[in-house]
C-alpha positions in Angstrom: -35.5 57.2 17.7 -36.1 53.4 18.4 -32.8 53.3 20.3 -33.8 56.2 22.5 -37.2 54.5 23.3 -35.4 51.3 24.2 -32.9 53.2 26.4 -35.8 55.0 28.2 -37.7 51.7 28.8 -34.6 49.9 30.1 -33.7 52.8 32.3 -37.2 52.7 33.8 -36.9 48.9 34.4 -33.5 49.2 35.9 -34.5 52.0 38.2 -37.5 50.0 39.5 -35.5 46.9 40.0 -32.8 48.8 41.8 -35.3 50.3 44.2 -36.9 46.9 45.0 -33.6 44.9 45.4 -32.1 47.6 47.7 -34.5 46.8 50.5 -34.1 43.0 50.3 -31.6 41.7 53.0 -28.5 40.1 51.6 -27.0 36.8 52.9 -23.4 35.6 53.2 -23.2 33.8 49.9 -21.8 34.6 46.4 -23.4 34.4 43.0 -20.8 34.1 40.2 -21.0 34.5 36.5 -19.1 35.1 33.3 -19.5 37.1 30.0 -21.3 35.4 27.1 -22.8 33.0 29.7 -19.7 30.9 29.7 -18.0 29.0 32.6 -14.6 30.6 32.4 -11.9 33.0 33.6 -11.3 34.4 37.1 -14.9 34.0 38.4 -14.9 30.3 37.5 -11.7 29.6 39.3 -12.7 31.5 42.4 -16.0 29.7 42.4 -14.2 26.3 42.2 -11.9 27.4 45.0 -14.8 28.3 47.2 -16.4 24.9 46.5 -13.2 23.3 47.8 -12.9 25.5 50.8 -16.6 25.7 51.8 -16.0 29.0 53.6 -18.9 30.6 51.6 -21.8 29.3 49.7 -21.0 29.8 46.0 -23.6 29.6 43.2 -23.0 29.8 39.4 -25.5 31.8 37.4 -25.8 31.7 33.6 -28.3 32.3 30.8 -27.1 29.1 29.1 -29.5 26.3 30.1 -27.3 23.6 28.5 -24.3 24.8 30.5 -26.3 24.7 33.7 -27.3 21.1 33.0 -23.7 20.2 32.4 -22.6 21.8 35.6 -25.4 20.2 37.6 -24.4 16.8 36.2 -20.9 17.4 37.6 -22.4 18.1 41.0 -21.9 21.8 40.9 -24.4 24.3 42.2 -25.6 26.3 39.3 -28.9 27.9 38.2 -30.4 29.4 35.1 -30.5 33.2 35.4 -34.3 33.6 35.2 -35.3 30.4 37.1 -36.9 30.9 40.5 -33.8 29.8 42.3 -31.6 31.8 40.0 -33.5 35.0 40.7 -33.8 34.1 44.5 -30.0 33.8 44.9 -29.3 36.8 42.7 -31.6 38.9 44.9 -30.3 37.6 48.3 -26.6 37.0 47.7 -24.3 39.6 49.4 -21.5 39.2 46.8 -21.6 39.4 43.0 -18.5 37.9 41.4 -18.0 38.6 37.7 -15.4 39.0 34.9 -16.8 42.0 33.0 -20.1 43.5 34.2 -22.8 42.7 36.7 -24.8 41.3 33.8 -22.5 38.3 33.9 -24.7 37.4 36.9 -27.8 39.6 36.6 -27.7 43.2 35.6 -31.2 44.0 37.1 -30.8 42.5 40.6 -27.3 43.6 41.7 -28.2 46.7 43.7 -27.3 46.4 47.3 -24.8 43.6 46.7 -21.0 43.9 47.1 -19.6 43.9 43.5 -16.4 42.0 43.0 -15.1 42.6 39.4 -12.3 40.1 38.6 -11.8 41.6 35.1 -10.7 39.3 32.3 -7.4 40.8 31.2 -4.5 43.1 31.9 -4.9 46.5 30.2 -2.8 47.0 27.1 -5.5 48.5 24.9 -7.6 51.2 26.7 -10.6 49.9 28.6 -13.8 51.4 30.0 -13.6 55.1 30.9 -10.1 55.4 29.4 -11.4 54.6 25.9 -11.0 57.7 23.8 -11.8 56.4 20.3 -13.7 53.8 18.4 -17.3 52.6 18.7 -17.2 52.2 22.5 -16.1 55.8 23.0 -19.6 57.2 23.3 -20.7 54.5 25.7 -18.2 55.8 28.3 -17.9 59.4 27.1 -21.4 60.6 26.0 -21.4 64.1 24.5 -25.0 65.0 24.3 -28.3 64.2 26.1 -29.2 61.5 23.6 -25.9 59.7 24.2 -26.3 60.2 27.9 -29.7 58.6 27.8 -28.5 55.7 25.8 -25.4 55.2 28.0 -27.5 55.3 31.2 -30.2 53.1 29.8 -28.7 50.5 27.4 -25.2 50.5 29.0 -26.0 51.1 32.7 -23.9 48.2 33.9 -20.8 49.6 32.1 -21.1 52.6 34.5 -21.6 50.5 37.6 -18.5 50.8 39.8 -17.1 47.7 41.4 -16.5 47.6 45.2 -13.4 45.3 44.9 -10.9 44.5 42.2 -7.5 42.6 42.2 -4.2 44.3 41.3 -1.2 42.0 40.5 1.1 45.1 40.3 1.1 48.8 40.9 0.8 49.4 37.2 -2.3 47.3 36.8 -3.8 49.0 39.9 -3.2 52.4 38.4 -4.8 51.4 35.1 -7.8 49.8 36.7 -8.2 52.8 39.1 -8.4 55.2 36.1 -10.5 52.9 33.9 -13.1 52.0 36.5 -12.9 55.3 38.5 -12.2 53.7 41.8 -9.7 54.3 44.6 -6.8 52.5 46.3 -9.2 51.1 49.0 -11.0 49.1 46.4 -8.1 46.8 45.6 -6.5 43.6 46.9 -2.9 43.4 45.8 -2.4 39.8 44.7 -2.4 37.4 41.8 -5.4 36.3 39.8 -7.5 33.2 40.3 -7.2 32.0 36.7 -3.4 31.8 37.1 -3.3 30.8 40.7 -5.7 27.9 40.5 -3.6 25.2 38.8 -0.7 26.0 41.1 -2.8 25.4 44.2 -5.0 22.7 42.8 -2.7 20.9 40.3 -4.5 17.6 41.2 -7.7 18.9 39.6 -6.1 19.8 36.3 -7.1 16.6 34.6 -10.6 16.8 35.9 -11.5 20.0 34.1 -14.2 19.4 31.5 -13.4 20.3 27.9 -15.0 19.5 24.6 -11.7 17.7 23.7 -8.8 17.0 25.9 -5.3 18.3 25.1 -4.0 14.7 24.9 -6.5 13.8 22.2 -5.5 16.9 20.1 -1.9 16.0 20.5 -2.6 12.4 19.5 -4.5 13.5 16.5 -1.7 15.9 15.4 0.9 13.1 15.9 -1.2 10.7 13.8 -1.6 13.3 11.1 2.2 14.0 10.9 3.2 10.4 11.5 6.3 11.7 13.4 7.1 12.8 16.9 4.7 14.8 19.1 4.0 18.1 17.4 5.0 21.5 18.8 1.8 23.2 20.1 1.1 26.7 18.8 -1.7 28.8 20.3 -3.1 31.6 18.2 -5.3 33.8 20.4 -6.0 37.2 18.8 -7.9 40.1 20.5 -11.4 41.2 19.8 -11.7 43.8 17.1 -14.3 46.4 18.3 -14.8 47.6 14.7 -16.8 44.4 14.2 -19.3 45.3 16.9 -22.1 45.9 14.5 -21.6 42.5 12.9 -21.4 44.0 9.4 -17.6 43.9 8.9 -15.8 41.4 6.8 -13.7 38.6 8.4 -10.3 40.3 9.0 -8.5 37.0 9.4 -9.3 35.7 5.9 -7.7 38.9 4.4 -4.6 38.4 6.5 -4.0 34.7 6.6 -3.9 32.0 3.8 -5.2 29.1 5.9 -4.3 26.5 3.3 -0.7 27.7 3.2 -0.6 28.1 6.9 -1.7 24.5 7.3 1.0 23.3 4.9 3.7 25.3 6.8 2.5 23.9 10.2 2.6 20.3 8.8 6.2 20.9 7.4 7.3 22.3 10.8 5.6 19.5 12.8 3.4 22.1 14.6 -0.2 22.0 15.6 -2.0 25.3 15.9 -4.8 25.7 18.4 -7.0 28.6 17.2 -8.7 30.5 20.0 -10.8 33.5 18.8 -12.4 36.0 21.3 -15.9 34.9 22.4 -17.3 37.9 20.5 -15.7 36.6 17.3 -15.7 32.8 17.6 -18.3 32.5 14.8 -15.7 33.8 12.4 -13.8 30.5 12.6 -16.4 28.8 10.5 -15.1 30.7 7.5 -11.6 29.2 7.8 -12.4 25.7 6.6 -11.2 22.4 7.9 -7.4 21.8 8.3 -5.7 18.9 10.0 -3.0 21.1 11.7 -5.3 23.9 12.7 -7.7 23.0 15.5 -10.5 25.5 16.4 -10.9 25.6 20.2 -12.8 28.9 20.3 -15.8 27.1 21.7 -13.9 25.9 24.8 -15.0 27.6 28.0 -11.4 28.8 28.6 -7.8 27.7 28.0 -6.1 28.1 31.4 -5.8 24.3 32.0 -3.6 24.0 29.0 -1.8 27.4 28.9 1.4 26.0 30.5 1.5 23.2 27.9 1.8 25.6 25.0 5.2 25.9 23.2 4.4 29.0 21.0 1.9 31.7 21.7 0.8 34.0 18.9 -1.3 37.0 19.9 -1.6 40.7 19.0 -3.2 43.3 21.2 -4.5 40.8 23.8 -3.0 40.5 27.2 -3.0 36.6 27.1 0.8 36.6 27.0 0.9 38.3 30.4 -1.0 35.3 31.8 1.3 33.0 30.0 4.2 34.5 32.0 2.6 33.4 35.3 0.7 30.2 34.3 1.4 27.0 36.3 5.0 28.0 36.9 7.9 28.1 39.3 10.2 30.9 40.0 13.6 31.5 38.4 15.8 34.5 38.3 17.6 36.7 35.9 19.7 39.9 36.0 17.9 43.1 35.0 19.8 46.3 35.3 22.5 44.6 37.4 19.9 43.4 40.0 18.4 40.0 40.6 14.6 39.8 40.1 12.3 36.9 40.2 10.1 36.0 37.3 7.6 33.2 36.7 7.8 30.7 33.9 8.2 26.9 34.0 9.8 26.8 30.6 10.3 29.4 28.0 7.2 29.7 25.9 8.0 31.5 22.6 5.8 34.5 22.2 5.2 36.7 19.1 2.6 39.4 18.3 0.9 39.1 14.9 -0.3 42.7 14.3 -1.4 42.6 10.6 -3.9 45.5 11.1 -2.2 47.7 13.7 -3.0 51.0 12.1 -6.7 50.1 11.5 -7.0 48.6 15.0 -5.7 51.7 16.8 -7.9 54.0 14.6 -11.1 52.1 14.3 -11.2 50.0 17.4 -9.4 51.6 20.3 -5.9 52.9 21.0 -3.4 51.4 23.5 -2.2 52.9 26.7 0.8 55.2 26.2 3.1 53.0 28.4 2.8 50.1 25.9 5.1 52.0 23.4 8.0 51.8 25.9 7.2 48.3 27.3 9.9 45.7 26.8 9.1 43.5 23.8 7.8 40.1 24.8 8.8 38.8 21.4 8.9 39.8 17.7 6.1 41.8 16.1 4.9 40.2 12.8 3.1 42.5 10.4 2.1 40.1 7.5 1.5 36.5 6.7 5.0 36.0 5.2 6.6 37.1 8.5 4.2 34.8 10.4 5.2 31.7 8.5 8.9 32.7 8.7 8.6 33.0 12.4 6.9 29.6 12.8 9.7 28.0 10.8 12.3 29.7 13.0 10.7 28.8 16.3 10.3 25.1 15.2 14.1 24.9 15.5 15.9 25.1 18.8 16.7 28.7 19.9 20.3 29.7 20.4 21.5 30.1 24.0 21.9 33.9 23.4 18.3 34.2 22.2 17.0 32.2 25.2 18.9 34.5 27.6 17.5 37.6 25.9 14.0 36.3 26.1 14.6 35.4 29.8 15.6 39.0 30.6 12.7 40.6 28.7 10.2 38.3 30.4 11.8 39.1 33.8 11.2 42.8 33.1 7.6 42.3 32.0 6.9 40.2 35.1 8.1 43.0 37.3 5.6 45.3 35.5 2.6 43.0 35.6 3.1 40.5 38.4 4.9 42.3 41.3 2.2 41.0 43.7 1.9 37.7 41.9 3.5 35.8 44.8 0.5 36.7 47.0 -2.3 34.1 46.5 -5.6 35.6 45.2 -7.5 32.9 47.1 -5.9 33.7 50.5 -6.3 37.5 49.9 -10.0 37.2 49.0 -10.7 34.7 51.8 -9.0 36.9 54.3 -11.0 39.9 53.0 -14.2 37.9 53.3 -13.4 36.9 56.9 -12.9 40.6 57.8 -16.2 41.5 56.2 -17.8 38.9 58.5 -15.8 40.2 61.5 -13.8 37.0 61.7 -10.0 36.6 62.1 -8.3 35.7 58.8 -7.5 32.0 58.5 -3.9 32.7 57.5 -1.9 35.8 57.0 -0.9 36.7 53.5 2.4 38.7 52.9 1.9 42.4 53.4 0.8 44.4 50.4 3.6 46.4 48.8 2.4 49.9 48.1 3.5 52.3 45.4 5.0 55.6 46.7 2.5 57.4 44.5 -0.5 55.8 46.3 -2.2 57.1 49.4 -5.4 56.1 51.1 -8.4 57.2 49.1 -6.4 58.5 46.2 -6.0 56.9 42.8 -2.5 56.0 41.6 -1.7 57.2 38.0 -0.1 54.7 35.6 2.1 57.4 34.1 3.6 58.1 37.6 4.7 54.5 37.8 5.8 53.8 34.3 5.9 57.3 32.8 
């Protein structure tokens, strides 16, 4: 009953705010934000790009006062969400730029703005309106009037459709089209700011502010091992929706013996960077202190170091898709007797540690059907013994045959996820902005390739592309 009362109250507040903000004129400027009040992901890198280009006034909005102070000290334009200037810019900005929902900026003041959702991943597990099981199912698929009231009240921003999204490939476009219930006209076909930024602004890479620099971590690992520079392993698991209520036990403690893992890493001369999802970063406190396992879950994001990683361990997360395109140059490999381009500076070893796959698909959410037939990016590890065995294997040089196989598989995956990756997201968005203002684009981007299943105003279906 309390939940229904909260939903009714919030629905009333949202409705009043939407009516008031609709009549306020919007100006040519953008307010940008990120989930969990962080300074991260696509919206961060588009914001930094706009600060360089000065073609639109860009303002960062966050509910974290300490973050705002840090950004202001760096000379960046940023305001606390509920400060006078934070509210003013949120009410008067024409563009809302976010990574998850309008609440990344301000969920109450977005009505009348153009909503640019830069989404924080590539869909492997079902997202938004495609979710058909787990605790998020009733948020997107309410079945009775109580669930509808709760969904429209407490979760109204999850039902707010974006006006613009980015699609690095026809597959991603079809998935986003279905999940967010939008059409082909709502897409720019290009790369993502988070993977484009350090290719365009490589000179800024060392200026990105982090709690610790990568160099200091490497130096610490080298000192601990007293040998050559350690191999860098990034462990970045996905968020487990089943922990949404906060009452579940720590799943990583049941799957991983962190003392044994630390010994194995030391023996292999490896240093593991642990990056838990923002919704789970508090769980790292349970793991204890280990000299070869460094918790970086509190970092704003990891894109400045992604191309320096030697081994990536993930599970159901799409972080490996970004690793294919991060800070890279093009190479080529043969796939089905034809030459294709793929992106990767050097071959990052990738493995998927799925110690709870059955539970995840049942209690959290299922994956899209196409994932079952997707080329394997690397081995799937199902228990701790397999993980330690893989780490010992990858610490040694891979055979030429194994490297060629990885090369081919990554080429196939890049075709699936980065077909439009050669088109700069910054140029595509800037040209789109110029057209909104009735200006000529500053430079022409390569023409968008279009799926034969796509037509104007009609959604592409992922199963028509990779059925």
